[in-house]
C-alpha positions as a printed Julia matrix, in Angstrom:
177×3 Matrix{Float64}:
  -63.54  27.94  102.27
  -67.17  28.32  102.94
  -70.19  29.92  100.26
  -72.38  32.21  102.15
  -75.63  33.56  100.63
  -75.65  37.63  101.61
  -79.06  39.19  101.56
  -78.76  42.84  102.52
  -81.28  45.49  102.94
  -81.81  48.63  101.6
  -80.07  48.56   98.69
  -81.66  50.35   95.46
  -84.61  50.85   96.77
  -86.65  53.56   96.36
  -83.86  55.19   94.73
  -82.04  55.48   97.88
  -78.69  53.95   98.8
  -77.53  53.3    95.34
  -74.61  51.01   94.55
  -73.82  49.64   91.38
  -73.08  45.85   91.78
  -69.8   46.02   89.92
  -68.7   48.48   92.29
  -69.91  46.19   95.24
  -68.5   43.12   93.89
  -65.11  44.55   93.34
  -65.14  46.33   96.66
  -65.97  43.1    98.25
  -63.29  41.54   96.52
  -60.4   43.79   97.28
  -62.36  43.51  101.01
  -60.68  39.71  100.92
  -64.05  37.76   99.51
  -63.59  34.95   96.93
  -65.61  34.64   94.2
  -68.35  37.45   94.74
  -71.52  37.3    92.3
  -74.42  39.54   92.62
  -78.1   38.76   91.52
  -80.42  41.8    90.48
  -79.63  45.29   92.06
  -81.41  44.75   95.21
  -78.41  43.25   97.54
  -78.23  39.73   96.73
  -75.0   38.26   96.86
  -73.14  34.76   96.82
  -69.51  35.23   98.19
  -66.79  32.81   99.68
  -65.06  33.51  102.75
  -63.38  31.92  106.02
  -65.2   34.17  108.32
  -67.89  33.06  110.64
  -71.5   34.22  110.02
  -71.34  37.37  112.04
  -67.91  38.18  110.99
  -69.16  38.33  107.15
  -72.07  40.57  107.84
  -69.84  42.82  110.17
  -67.2   43.01  107.2
  -69.81  43.08  104.27
  -71.85  46.13  106.06
  -68.16  47.54  106.88
  -67.11  47.61  103.44
  -70.37  49.38  102.06
  -70.32  52.01  104.69
  -66.7   52.61  104.26
  -67.2   52.27  100.1
  -70.76  53.65   99.5
  -71.72  55.79  102.96
  -74.67  53.76  104.19
  -74.45  50.46  106.35
  -76.77  47.86  105.23
  -78.68  45.33  107.23
  -77.0   41.73  106.47
  -78.21  38.39  106.8
  -75.63  35.57  105.74
  -76.98  32.18  105.18
  -75.19  28.77  104.21
  -75.95  26.89  101.07
  -77.2   23.99  103.26
  -79.42  26.44  105.03
  -80.91  27.94  101.34
  -81.45  24.3   100.53
  -83.11  23.29  103.7
  -85.48  26.66  103.42
  -86.3   25.56   99.39
  -86.54  21.75  100.6
  -89.44  23.04  103.35
  -91.31  25.13  101.27
  -94.79  24.31  100.96
  -95.74  26.26   97.93
  -92.69  25.4    95.51
  -94.76  24.16   93.05
  -97.29  27.3    92.29
  -96.92  28.38   88.8
  -95.96  31.91   89.49
  -92.42  32.11   91.32
  -93.19  35.73   91.95
  -96.3   35.44   93.86
  -94.03  32.71   96.4
  -92.15  34.99   99.08
  -89.46  33.41  101.89
  -88.87  35.65  105.09
  -85.04  34.81  106.15
  -85.6   35.82  109.95
  -82.15  36.57  111.78
  -83.43  34.64  115.0
  -86.1   32.78  116.33
  -89.56  34.24  115.91
  -91.72  35.74  118.72
  -93.83  33.28  120.04
  -96.95  34.93  119.52
  -96.1   35.57  116.01
  -98.04  32.76  114.38
 -101.73  34.09  115.9
 -100.59  37.97  114.79
  -99.68  36.66  111.31
 -102.92  34.75  110.95
 -105.07  37.84  111.89
 -103.29  39.66  109.04
 -103.97  36.73  105.87
 -105.95  38.02  102.92
 -108.42  35.22  101.95
 -106.35  34.5    98.62
 -102.96  34.59  100.92
 -101.43  31.27  102.43
  -98.64  31.1   104.39
  -96.13  28.77  106.67
  -93.45  29.58  109.19
  -91.02  26.85  109.76
  -88.01  27.62  112.11
  -86.55  30.8   110.74
  -88.61  30.99  107.45
  -91.6   32.4   106.67
  -93.41  31.48  103.42
  -96.28  33.23  101.9
  -98.34  32.74   98.51
  -99.69  35.95   97.65
 -101.32  35.11   94.29
 -102.75  38.74   94.16
  -98.73  40.28   94.9
  -97.49  41.67   98.12
  -98.06  45.35   97.0
 -100.89  45.85   98.97
 -100.55  43.12  101.37
 -101.34  43.91  104.82
  -99.71  40.58  105.94
  -96.48  41.04  103.69
  -96.38  44.44  105.29
  -96.34  43.71  108.82
  -94.95  40.19  108.46
  -91.4   41.09  109.97
  -92.8   43.2   112.69
  -95.07  40.33  113.62
  -92.51  37.72  113.65
  -90.36  39.88  116.3
  -87.18  39.81  114.52
  -85.29  41.38  111.89
  -86.08  39.57  108.44
  -85.79  39.88  105.15
  -87.9   38.73  102.11
  -87.81  37.24   98.56
  -89.05  35.83   96.13
  -88.97  32.4    95.18
  -87.54  33.24   91.59
  -84.8   34.96   93.71
  -84.23  32.63   96.13
  -84.0   29.87   93.39
  -81.47  31.93   91.51
  -79.44  32.33   94.41
  -79.32  28.61   95.67
  -78.06  28.04   91.83
  -75.28  30.51   92.11
  -74.07  29.16   95.36
  -74.15  25.39   93.52
  -71.92  26.58   91.08
  -69.77  28.53   93.69
């Protein structure tokens, strides 16, 4: 059985699509996933399954739609993929892990992404694009960052971001699974 790190979009954000993580873990366990664990309330899961990547995301989204009435976007990563993303993180040594964000892209970013992203970065922001992961160090936060607001659109593929603290926690959970 493979351990999957599942990054869901639009769960418990801005008061919409409210889901209690205990209920979500129970629904996924009932649907056949193994050792389902969650981290915070915003769609970060670790679960075991023999299904492939696409089937895992389709099944998770279908379960959520049937149980909670909406269908979130889902990105599934293997532990090795998450380990590789962490190993390539050029900002891993930053003091505050909440200032480093990783966007995990669901496919190869557009060829023009680098030029478009460069134009958006504030003077205080540093970023790096490596295969299907975009790294951003934003010491002033991402709430008002033009870069963060437009990153997915400029990548040209669906992507979801997590801060470094969350990624570290998910990796730890996956290693324990």
